[in-house]
C-alpha positions as CSV (number, residue, x, y, z in Angstrom):
1,M,36.1,13.2,26.3
2,I,37.5,16.1,27.8
3,Q,36.2,17.4,31.2
4,G,34.5,21.2,31.8
5,R,33.9,21.4,27.6
6,E,30.5,20.1,26.1
7,R,29.4,20.3,22.3
8,P,27.4,22.9,21.3
9,I,23.7,22.0,21.2
10,D,21.9,22.3,17.7
11,R,19.0,24.1,18.6
12,R,17.1,23.6,14.8
13,R,14.0,21.8,15.2
14,P,13.9,18.5,12.7
15,G,11.0,19.2,10.2
16,F,10.7,20.4,6.6
17,S,11.1,24.2,5.8
18,M,7.8,25.9,4.0
19,I,10.1,25.7,0.6
20,E,10.6,22.2,1.0
21,L,6.7,21.9,1.6
22,V,5.9,24.2,-1.3
23,L,8.3,22.1,-3.7
24,V,6.7,18.8,-3.3
25,M,3.6,20.1,-3.1
26,T,4.0,21.5,-6.6
27,I,5.5,18.5,-8.1
28,I,2.9,16.5,-6.7
29,G,-0.1,18.9,-8.5
30,T,2.3,18.4,-11.6
31,V,2.0,14.9,-11.6
32,A,-1.5,14.8,-10.7
33,T,-2.8,17.3,-13.4
34,I,-0.5,14.8,-16.0
35,A,-1.9,11.7,-14.9
36,V,-5.6,12.2,-13.8
37,P,-7.2,12.7,-17.1
38,P,-5.3,9.6,-18.9
39,M,-7.6,7.5,-15.5
40,V,-10.3,8.9,-16.1
41,G,-10.1,8.2,-19.8
42,S,-9.0,4.7,-19.0
43,Q,-12.1,4.2,-16.4
44,N,-14.6,5.0,-19.1
45,K,-12.9,2.4,-21.7
46,L,-12.8,0.0,-19.3
47,R,-16.9,0.5,-18.4
48,L,-17.9,1.1,-22.2
49,D,-15.9,-2.2,-23.0
50,A,-17.8,-3.9,-19.9
51,A,-21.2,-2.8,-21.3
52,V,-20.2,-4.2,-24.8
53,Q,-18.8,-7.1,-23.5
54,Q,-22.2,-8.1,-21.3
55,L,-24.4,-6.6,-24.4
56,T,-22.9,-9.2,-26.6
57,V,-23.3,-11.9,-24.1
58,D,-26.9,-11.2,-23.9
59,L,-27.7,-11.2,-27.6
60,A,-25.7,-14.3,-27.8
61,R,-28.2,-15.8,-25.6
62,A,-31.1,-14.5,-27.2
63,R,-29.8,-16.3,-30.4
64,S,-29.0,-19.7,-28.4
65,E,-32.8,-19.3,-26.7
66,A,-34.1,-18.8,-30.0
67,M,-32.4,-21.8,-32.0
68,N,-33.0,-24.0,-28.1
69,R,-37.2,-23.1,-28.5
70,N,-37.8,-23.6,-32.0
71,Q,-39.0,-19.8,-31.6
72,T,-38.5,-16.1,-32.3
73,V,-37.1,-14.2,-29.8
74,T,-36.8,-10.2,-29.3
75,V,-34.0,-8.3,-27.6
76,T,-35.9,-4.7,-27.1
77,R,-34.4,-1.1,-26.2
78,T,-36.6,0.1,-24.2
79,E,-35.3,3.3,-22.7
80,A,-32.0,5.3,-23.5
81,K,-29.7,3.2,-20.8
82,R,-32.3,-0.5,-20.7
83,Y,-32.8,-3.5,-22.6
84,T,-35.1,-6.2,-22.3
85,V,-33.4,-10.0,-22.8
86,P,-36.2,-12.9,-22.7
87,S,-35.3,-15.0,-19.5
88,V,-33.5,-12.6,-18.3
89,G,-35.7,-9.7,-17.7
90,V,-34.5,-5.8,-17.9
91,R,-30.9,-4.7,-17.9
92,E,-29.7,-1.1,-17.1
93,L,-26.3,-0.1,-18.5
94,D,-23.7,1.5,-16.7
95,T,-24.0,5.2,-15.1
96,H,-23.8,7.4,-17.8
97,I,-23.6,4.8,-20.8
98,T,-26.0,5.3,-23.2
99,F,-27.9,3.9,-26.5
100,G,-26.7,6.4,-29.4
101,T,-28.9,7.3,-31.7
102,G,-29.6,5.6,-34.8
103,S,-29.3,2.5,-32.2
104,A,-32.1,-0.8,-33.4
105,T,-35.0,-0.5,-31.2
106,T,-35.7,-3.9,-31.7
107,I,-33.2,-7.3,-32.6
108,S,-35.4,-10.3,-33.3
109,F,-33.7,-14.2,-33.3
110,T,-35.3,-16.3,-35.5
111,S,-35.6,-20.3,-34.7
112,Y,-32.6,-21.1,-36.9
113,G,-30.5,-17.7,-35.4
114,A,-30.7,-15.7,-38.1
115,L,-32.1,-11.6,-37.8
116,T,-35.6,-11.2,-38.9
117,P,-35.9,-9.0,-41.0
118,V,-32.9,-10.4,-43.0
119,A,-30.5,-7.0,-42.6
120,T,-27.5,-6.2,-40.4
121,Q,-28.7,-4.5,-37.0
122,T,-25.9,-2.0,-34.9
123,L,-26.6,-0.7,-31.4
124,V,-24.3,2.4,-30.5
125,L,-22.8,2.5,-26.5
126,R,-21.4,5.8,-25.8
127,L,-20.2,7.3,-22.4
128,A,-18.0,10.6,-22.3
129,G,-17.2,10.6,-26.1
130,E,-16.2,7.0,-26.9
131,T,-18.3,5.3,-28.7
132,R,-18.8,1.6,-29.7
133,T,-20.9,-0.2,-32.4
134,V,-22.1,-3.5,-31.6
135,S,-23.2,-4.8,-34.9
136,V,-25.3,-8.2,-35.7
137,S,-25.4,-10.1,-38.9
138,A,-28.2,-11.1,-40.7
139,A,-27.1,-14.3,-39.9
140,G,-27.1,-13.5,-36.2
141,F,-23.5,-13.2,-35.6
142,T,-22.1,-10.3,-33.3
143,S,-19.1,-7.8,-33.6
144,V,-18.1,-4.9,-32.5
145,R,-15.9,-1.3,-33.9
């Protein structure tokens, strides 16, 4: 190095310019606008599917209990968000999930596992525009649409 000569000092401070920050924030905002609605929709579908699964398990439990006890067991929809299962008690649906119109108010399983009266019964669950229909056949088996 030559004596007496120094390199010029770069007087710029490290960091980001305002234009760079605005550009990054615009990109993040655009990605969030595109990504957030599908994520919320997926969450709603998962919540609804979980509620349907719990309901079908409770219906299967009631049917099994009717056959084990050798007597009729009834699952009763008591409110827009609640239903009662014998030996389990009151079940409440997840937040914002409700029973839809036309849902059966009672589903009774006979001692041999069939429904009484002998007819297919349905329960419709709704959440933010999504619906799932749980059908119980006359033979007492459940299916979901």
